[in-house]
C-alpha positions as CSV (number, residue, x, y, z in Angstrom):
1,M,125.9,62.1,128.5
2,Q,124.0,60.2,125.3
3,R,120.4,59.6,126.0
4,E,118.5,57.3,124.5
5,I,114.3,56.1,124.1
6,I,114.0,52.8,123.3
7,I,110.6,51.5,122.1
8,N,109.2,47.7,122.1
9,S,106.1,47.0,121.2
10,T,104.1,43.8,120.5
11,K,100.0,43.3,120.6
12,T,99.8,43.1,123.9
13,E,102.1,45.6,125.6
14,T,104.3,48.5,125.0
15,R,107.5,49.0,127.0
16,I,109.6,52.3,126.6
17,A,112.9,52.5,128.5
18,L,114.8,55.6,129.1
19,L,118.6,55.0,128.5
20,E,121.2,57.5,130.1
21,N,124.8,56.1,128.9
22,S,123.1,52.9,127.9
23,V,121.6,52.7,131.6
24,L,118.3,52.1,132.0
25,A,117.3,54.8,134.2
26,E,113.1,55.2,133.3
27,L,111.1,52.5,131.9
28,Y,107.2,52.6,130.9
29,T,105.0,50.0,130.3
30,D,101.3,49.4,128.9
31,H,99.7,46.3,128.4
32,K,96.8,46.9,125.3
33,D,93.6,45.7,127.8
34,R,94.5,48.0,130.4
35,S,95.6,51.2,128.9
36,R,96.3,53.9,131.7
37,I,93.9,56.8,132.6
38,S,96.0,59.6,134.1
39,G,95.4,62.9,132.4
40,N,91.6,61.9,131.1
41,I,89.0,64.5,131.5
42,Y,85.6,62.9,131.9
43,K,81.6,64.0,132.7
44,G,80.9,62.6,136.0
45,R,78.4,62.0,138.4
46,V,78.5,62.2,142.1
47,N,77.7,58.9,143.5
48,K,78.2,59.8,147.2
49,V,79.5,62.6,149.6
50,L,81.4,62.1,152.5
51,P,81.3,64.9,155.0
52,G,83.7,62.9,157.6
53,M,86.1,62.7,154.8
54,Q,85.6,66.0,153.2
55,A,85.5,64.3,149.5
56,A,83.2,62.4,147.0
57,F,83.1,59.4,145.0
58,V,82.4,60.2,141.4
59,N,81.2,57.6,138.5
60,I,83.1,58.3,136.0
61,G,82.0,55.0,133.7
62,L,84.9,53.1,135.5
63,S,84.4,49.5,137.2
64,K,85.2,51.6,140.6
65,D,84.3,54.9,141.8
66,V,87.2,57.6,141.9
67,F,87.4,60.2,144.8
68,L,87.6,63.6,144.4
69,Y,89.1,65.5,147.4
70,V,87.1,68.6,148.6
71,S,90.6,70.5,148.1
72,D,90.8,69.4,144.5
73,F,87.0,71.1,144.5
74,F,86.5,75.0,144.9
75,D,83.8,77.0,143.6
76,H,86.1,80.2,144.2
77,L,90.4,79.5,143.5
78,E,91.4,82.0,145.7
79,E,92.9,79.5,148.1
80,Y,94.8,77.5,145.0
81,E,96.1,79.8,143.1
82,P,98.8,80.9,145.0
83,I,100.0,77.1,145.9
84,I,100.6,75.8,142.3
85,C,104.2,74.9,142.1
86,D,106.5,76.2,138.8
87,E,106.4,72.9,137.6
88,E,105.8,70.9,134.7
89,E,102.9,69.5,135.9
90,P,101.0,70.7,138.6
91,S,101.8,68.7,142.1
92,E,99.0,67.4,143.7
93,I,97.0,70.0,145.8
94,T,95.9,68.9,149.8
95,L,94.2,70.8,152.4
96,A,97.3,70.1,154.4
97,K,99.5,72.3,152.0
98,I,97.2,74.9,151.8
99,E,96.4,75.3,156.1
100,N,100.7,75.1,155.8
101,K,100.8,77.5,153.1
102,K,98.3,80.2,154.9
103,K,99.8,79.6,157.9
104,N,103.2,80.7,156.9
105,S,102.6,83.2,154.4
106,K,103.7,86.8,155.8
107,N,100.7,88.2,153.5
108,N,98.0,86.8,155.2
109,K,99.4,86.9,158.9
110,D,97.1,89.7,159.4
111,R,94.1,88.8,157.6
112,P,91.3,87.6,159.0
113,S,90.9,83.8,158.2
114,Q,88.3,82.9,156.1
115,K,86.1,79.5,156.4
116,R,86.8,76.7,153.8
117,P,83.7,75.5,152.1
118,A,82.8,72.3,153.4
119,I,82.7,69.2,150.2
120,E,78.8,69.1,151.6
121,E,78.2,72.7,150.7
122,L,80.0,72.4,147.2
123,L,78.2,69.1,145.6
124,Q,75.6,67.0,146.0
125,E,74.5,63.6,145.0
126,R,73.7,63.0,141.5
127,Q,75.6,66.3,140.7
128,E,77.0,66.5,137.1
129,V,80.7,67.3,137.5
130,L,83.9,67.9,135.1
131,V,86.6,66.2,136.2
132,Q,90.3,64.9,135.3
133,V,91.7,62.1,136.8
134,A,95.3,63.3,138.6
135,K,96.1,60.0,139.4
136,E,95.7,55.9,138.6
137,P,94.0,53.6,140.5
138,I,96.6,52.3,143.0
139,G,96.4,48.6,144.5
140,T,92.8,48.8,146.2
141,K,92.3,52.5,145.7
142,G,90.5,54.0,142.9
143,A,91.6,56.5,140.8
144,R,91.7,60.3,142.1
145,V,90.4,62.9,140.2
146,T,90.2,67.0,140.1
147,S,88.2,69.6,138.7
148,H,91.5,71.5,137.9
149,I,91.8,71.0,134.2
150,T,95.4,70.7,132.9
151,L,96.1,70.4,129.2
152,P,100.0,69.6,128.4
153,G,101.0,71.0,125.0
154,R,104.4,70.9,123.5
155,Y,106.0,74.4,125.3
156,L,103.0,74.7,127.8
157,V,100.5,73.8,129.8
158,L,97.3,75.3,129.7
159,M,94.7,75.4,133.4
160,P,91.8,77.2,132.3
161,T,90.6,77.0,135.5
162,V,92.8,79.2,137.2
163,E,94.3,82.3,136.8
164,H,98.2,81.8,136.6
165,V,101.2,82.4,135.5
166,G,104.4,79.8,136.1
167,V,107.4,78.2,135.1
168,S,109.1,74.8,135.0
169,H,111.5,74.8,137.8
170,R,114.2,73.2,135.7
171,I,114.3,76.7,134.2
172,T,116.7,78.2,136.6
173,D,118.0,81.2,134.8
174,Q,116.4,83.9,136.7
175,A,116.5,86.6,133.3
176,E,115.0,83.5,131.7
177,R,112.2,82.6,134.3
178,Q,111.3,86.8,134.0
179,R,111.4,87.1,130.3
180,L,109.0,83.8,130.2
181,K,106.5,85.4,132.5
182,E,106.3,88.7,131.0
183,L,106.0,87.1,127.4
184,I,103.1,84.4,128.6
185,R,101.5,87.2,130.8
186,K,101.2,89.0,127.1
187,I,99.4,86.2,125.0
188,K,97.7,84.1,127.5
189,P,93.7,84.4,127.6
190,E,91.6,85.9,129.9
191,N,90.7,83.9,133.0
192,M,93.8,81.1,132.7
193,G,96.5,79.4,134.1
194,V,99.7,79.3,132.0
195,I,102.7,77.3,133.0
196,V,105.9,77.1,130.6
197,R,107.3,73.1,130.1
198,T,111.3,73.2,130.6
199,V,111.5,72.7,126.5
200,G,109.8,76.1,126.5
201,E,113.4,77.4,127.0
202,G,114.7,79.5,124.7
203,R,111.3,80.1,122.7
204,G,109.8,82.7,121.2
205,E,106.6,84.4,120.9
206,N,105.1,82.5,118.1
207,E,106.1,79.2,119.4
208,F,104.6,80.2,122.5
209,A,100.7,81.2,120.4
210,S,100.5,78.4,118.3
211,D,101.1,76.0,121.5
212,L,98.6,78.2,122.8
213,S,96.0,78.8,120.5
214,F,95.7,74.4,119.9
215,L,95.1,74.1,123.8
216,K,92.4,77.2,123.7
217,K,90.9,75.0,120.7
218,L,91.3,71.9,122.3
219,W,89.5,73.1,125.9
220,D,87.0,74.5,123.8
221,N,86.0,71.6,122.1
222,I,86.0,69.8,125.6
223,L,83.3,72.1,126.7
224,K,81.4,72.1,123.8
225,K,80.9,68.1,124.3
226,N,80.2,68.2,128.2
227,E,77.1,69.9,127.2
228,T,75.4,67.5,125.1
229,T,76.8,64.3,127.1
230,K,75.2,62.5,129.7
231,A,77.4,61.6,132.6
232,P,79.2,59.4,133.0
233,N,81.3,59.4,130.2
234,I,84.9,60.3,128.7
235,L,85.4,64.2,126.9
236,W,89.2,64.1,126.2
237,R,91.9,60.9,126.3
238,D,95.7,61.8,126.4
239,L,97.6,60.6,124.7
240,D,98.3,56.6,124.0
241,L,102.1,55.9,126.3
242,V,103.8,56.5,123.1
243,L,103.1,59.7,121.8
244,K,102.8,60.8,125.6
245,T,106.8,60.2,125.9
246,L,108.1,61.9,122.6
247,R,105.3,64.7,124.2
248,D,106.9,65.2,127.6
249,V,110.5,63.4,127.3
250,F,111.6,63.9,123.5
251,S,113.7,66.8,123.6
252,S,116.9,68.2,121.8
253,D,119.2,66.0,124.7
254,I,117.6,62.7,123.6
255,D,120.4,61.3,120.9
256,R,117.4,58.9,119.5
257,V,114.7,57.2,119.6
258,L,114.5,53.8,118.6
259,T,111.8,51.5,117.8
260,D,110.9,48.0,116.6
261,S,108.1,48.1,115.3
262,V,107.1,50.1,111.6
263,E,104.0,51.0,112.7
264,E,105.0,52.8,115.9
265,Y,107.8,54.0,113.6
266,E,105.4,55.9,111.3
267,R,103.2,57.1,113.9
268,C,106.3,58.6,115.7
269,L,107.3,60.3,112.6
270,E,104.1,61.8,111.9
271,F,104.1,63.2,115.2
272,V,107.7,64.5,115.6
273,E,107.1,66.1,112.1
274,T,103.9,68.1,113.6
275,L,105.5,68.1,117.3
276,A,109.3,69.1,116.6
277,P,110.1,68.8,112.8
278,R,114.0,69.6,113.5
279,L,114.0,66.5,115.8
280,T,112.3,64.1,112.9
281,S,116.1,62.3,111.8
282,R,116.6,61.0,115.7
283,V,113.5,58.9,114.9
284,K,114.9,55.2,113.6
285,L,113.9,52.2,113.1
286,F,115.7,49.2,114.7
287,L,115.9,46.0,111.8
288,K,118.3,43.8,114.1
289,K,117.1,40.2,114.4
290,R,117.8,40.5,118.2
291,P,115.2,41.6,120.4
292,V,115.4,44.8,121.1
293,F,115.7,45.6,124.5
294,E,118.2,41.9,124.3
295,Y,120.3,43.9,122.2
296,F,120.5,47.2,124.0
297,N,121.0,44.5,127.7
298,I,117.8,46.1,128.7
299,E,116.2,42.5,130.2
300,P,118.7,41.7,133.1
301,Q,118.2,45.7,134.4
302,I,114.1,44.8,134.4
303,D,115.1,41.8,136.2
304,K,117.9,43.4,138.6
305,A,114.8,46.7,139.2
306,L,112.9,43.8,141.1
307,R,114.7,42.6,143.6
308,R,114.8,43.8,147.0
309,K,118.3,44.1,147.2
310,V,120.7,46.1,145.2
311,W,124.5,45.9,145.3
312,L,126.8,49.2,144.6
313,K,129.7,49.2,142.9
314,S,131.6,49.6,146.1
315,G,130.8,46.2,147.6
316,G,127.7,47.9,149.6
317,Y,124.0,47.5,149.3
318,I,120.8,49.1,149.4
319,V,117.4,47.4,150.6
320,I,114.1,48.6,149.3
321,D,110.3,47.7,151.1
322,E,107.3,49.1,149.8
323,A,104.4,49.2,152.0
324,E,100.9,50.7,151.2
325,A,102.0,54.6,151.2
326,L,106.0,54.2,152.3
327,V,109.1,53.2,150.9
328,A,112.2,52.2,153.0
329,I,115.6,52.6,151.7
330,D,118.2,50.9,153.8
331,V,122.2,51.6,152.9
332,N,124.4,49.2,154.2
333,T,127.9,48.3,154.2
334,G,128.1,44.9,153.0
335,K,131.8,43.3,151.4
336,Y,133.5,47.0,151.6
337,V,135.5,47.4,154.4
338,G,137.5,50.9,153.6
339,K,140.9,51.8,153.5
340,K,141.6,54.3,155.9
341,N,139.1,54.9,158.6
342,L,135.7,54.0,159.6
343,E,133.9,57.9,158.7
344,D,135.7,57.6,155.4
345,T,134.5,53.9,154.8
346,I,131.1,55.3,155.8
347,L,131.1,57.9,153.5
348,K,132.1,56.7,150.3
349,I,129.4,54.0,151.4
350,N,126.5,56.5,151.8
351,L,127.5,58.8,148.5
352,D,127.4,55.4,146.2
353,A,123.9,55.5,148.0
354,V,123.1,58.2,146.8
355,K,123.5,57.8,143.7
356,E,121.8,54.3,143.2
357,V,118.6,55.5,145.5
358,V,117.6,58.3,143.1
359,H,118.6,55.7,140.2
360,Q,116.0,52.9,141.6
361,M,113.6,55.7,142.4
362,R,113.6,56.9,138.9
363,L,113.5,53.3,137.0
364,R,110.7,51.8,139.7
365,D,108.7,55.0,140.0
366,L,108.8,55.0,143.9
367,G,106.4,57.5,144.7
368,G,104.9,58.7,148.5
369,I,106.9,58.9,151.4
370,I,110.3,58.0,151.4
371,V,112.5,57.2,154.0
372,I,116.1,56.5,153.2
373,D,118.1,55.2,156.3
374,F,121.6,55.7,155.3
375,I,124.6,55.0,157.5
376,D,124.9,57.3,160.4
377,M,128.2,59.9,160.2
378,S,130.1,61.7,163.0
379,K,131.3,64.9,160.8
380,E,129.5,67.5,160.0
381,E,130.7,68.5,156.6
382,N,130.3,64.6,155.6
383,R,126.2,64.7,156.5
384,K,126.2,68.3,154.1
385,L,128.0,66.6,151.7
386,L,125.7,64.1,151.4
387,M,122.7,66.1,151.3
388,S,124.3,68.3,148.4
389,K,125.2,64.7,146.5
390,L,121.4,63.7,146.9
391,Q,119.8,67.1,145.8
392,E,122.2,66.9,142.7
393,E,121.3,63.5,141.7
394,L,117.6,64.4,142.1
395,K,117.7,67.3,139.5
396,R,117.7,64.4,136.8
397,D,114.5,63.5,138.0
398,R,111.0,64.5,136.1
399,T,109.0,63.8,139.3
400,R,108.7,66.7,141.9
401,T,110.2,65.7,144.9
402,Q,111.0,67.5,148.7
403,V,113.6,66.5,150.8
404,L,113.8,67.0,153.8
405,Q,117.2,67.5,156.5
406,L,119.5,64.7,157.7
407,T,118.3,63.3,161.3
408,E,120.3,62.8,163.8
409,L,120.3,59.6,163.3
410,G,120.8,59.2,159.3
411,L,117.4,59.4,158.2
412,V,116.3,61.5,155.0
413,E,112.7,61.3,154.9
414,M,111.3,62.6,151.5
415,T,108.1,62.9,149.5
416,R,107.8,62.2,145.5
417,K,104.4,62.4,143.6
418,R,102.7,59.5,142.8
419,V,100.5,59.5,140.0
420,R,100.7,55.3,139.2
421,Q,101.3,52.1,140.9
422,S,105.2,51.5,141.1
423,L,107.0,49.3,138.7
424,G,107.2,46.5,141.6
425,K,103.6,46.6,142.1
426,I,103.0,46.6,138.2
427,M,105.1,43.5,136.9
428,T,105.2,41.7,140.4
429,K,101.8,39.7,142.2
430,P,101.7,38.9,146.0
431,C,103.6,35.2,146.1
432,P,100.9,33.1,147.3
433,Y,103.4,30.9,149.0
434,C,104.0,33.4,151.7
435,K,100.9,35.2,150.8
436,G,102.7,38.6,150.4
437,N,104.6,38.8,153.6
438,S,108.1,38.3,152.1
439,R,108.8,35.7,155.0
440,I,107.6,31.9,156.2
441,K,107.9,30.2,159.4
442,S,111.1,28.9,160.0
443,D,111.6,24.9,159.6
444,R,111.4,25.0,163.9
445,A,108.7,27.0,164.0
446,I,106.8,24.7,161.8
447,L,108.2,21.6,162.9
448,N,106.6,22.9,166.6
449,S,103.5,23.6,165.1
450,L,103.1,20.2,163.4
451,Q,103.8,18.6,167.0
452,R,101.3,20.7,168.7
453,D,98.5,19.6,165.5
454,I,99.4,16.1,165.9
455,S,98.7,16.1,170.0
456,Q,95.0,17.4,169.4
457,V,93.9,14.8,166.3
458,V,96.2,12.0,167.0
459,N,93.6,10.5,169.8
460,K,90.8,10.7,167.2
461,F,91.8,8.0,165.1
462,E,91.2,4.3,166.6
463,S,94.0,3.1,164.1
464,E,97.8,2.5,165.4
465,D,99.2,3.5,162.3
466,M,99.0,7.0,161.0
467,L,100.3,9.2,157.9
468,L,101.9,12.0,157.9
469,R,102.1,13.7,154.4
470,I,104.6,16.7,154.7
471,H,107.2,18.6,152.7
472,P,110.5,17.2,152.3
473,A,112.3,20.0,154.2
474,I,109.9,19.3,157.0
475,A,110.5,15.5,157.1
476,K,114.3,16.3,156.6
477,L,114.0,17.8,160.3
478,L,111.5,15.1,161.1
479,Y,114.5,12.3,160.3
480,S,117.4,14.3,161.7
481,N,119.5,13.8,165.2
482,K,118.6,10.4,164.7
483,K,115.2,11.0,164.1
484,R,114.8,12.0,167.5
485,A,111.9,14.3,166.8
486,L,109.7,11.1,164.9
487,H,110.9,8.9,167.7
488,Y,109.3,11.0,170.1
489,L,106.2,11.8,168.6
490,E,105.9,7.5,168.0
491,K,106.5,7.2,171.7
492,M,104.4,9.9,173.0
493,Y,100.8,9.1,171.1
494,N,102.1,5.2,171.2
495,K,101.6,5.1,167.7
496,K,103.3,4.5,164.2
497,F,104.1,6.9,162.0
498,T,104.4,7.1,158.2
499,I,106.2,10.1,156.7
500,Q,104.9,10.8,152.8
501,I,106.9,13.3,150.7
502,D,105.1,15.7,149.0
503,E,106.9,18.7,147.3
504,S,103.8,20.4,146.1
505,L,102.8,20.7,149.4
506,H,103.0,24.5,151.0
507,Q,106.1,24.1,153.5
508,E,103.8,25.1,156.2
509,Q,100.9,22.5,155.6
510,F,100.7,18.9,156.2
511,D,98.1,16.2,156.6
512,I,97.7,13.8,159.4
513,M,95.5,10.4,158.8
514,G,95.1,7.0,159.6
515,L,95.8,4.0,158.2
């Protein structure tokens, strides 16, 4: 598979596209006046402790206080360590996950239960805390922070607040996983945790030691700054979007990095020469006159990613609806009628949909709870094949996912880690016409509403001549059927109505006045 990173940089915006066989797989955007804060480390001050929510609001210097759950702030981390996932970036830890882990753990079955410290026992108002942004502000919600710091390097992630050794779940060879764990245990700092990233596969002690030395010095500098800085203030800022993408995504399986900015090209070269010198030759400057996203046919693919309905190659389609904390994806047969029988037709559509669903999840950066409504299949072997295909496609997704089994109704429930707003939330806004409902009243419903409103106000006007200012679509309905609707109004109220068409009006809006 050919994989490329395409960077489009202007004075106001940076866009990065990950192409897989010329198909847009992932898209990252960053506006110069609204930079990302995920990964940044702050010295904050507790503004309010909420015992009922077991959380606290912390001021880190942003326009809105950030949210700190009790599960993200333990004085003692015995409960935190066992549930750290072997992945490139530790997943979000919640009280529910801790409870489930404790209930299901055989080792803890016979142990006496330990009382979990309450948020009011750990934090007080005006207390200063060292926190890292784990989740960007989403919608009306402020950012979420954690006191469990993670510092990502090229090959390793340093976790200075917890004792742990882990290996990315993408490294599947068990012998290699064991080798890496033994090597990390040998060189890691005492009372700190280390996770080996995917690009660390096959690496040796010298490369890990160099990475670890850099991260340890970085943490020491953060602690020193914390001692001399007043809250609220930023202590460490993560790399910007371009360099962060190079650090996290650029590896030997990326064929080239192409940027249309001379400045970004020079920055990328300098960074890659330090990060991975053997990959420097893969960094290229785009010199053609056409815009780089247009040249690679990326713009139409972005437009497609903002649509509610996505057509499949077979003729079926999927519909994607985003709610506040849930994404519903519906699979439909569409134009595809099959060739043999109903079961084969449904299987074909579902298998086509799996690939597109995972593609759209990555491209749109959908997160939270995701429910996929596949077309129900009667054969158990087809249901197993569908779930196997879904798990296979999800291996391409760098973001952590958890999939439950297919239900009898053909529903698949899954979760996908959400760190920032989805592409749709970033690039679109609620329609001022429908006010974010995605639907408006039907013409007939508007006409009925118009008649009711006329009945309430028409007798307040002494004039027999009335002016009715309405949208063209409603005017057409009033004049339809040989003007029966308009004739009915005039006869009922003994008034003469003059219709004024105004295209600037909302379709549901109308004005009534006397002449």
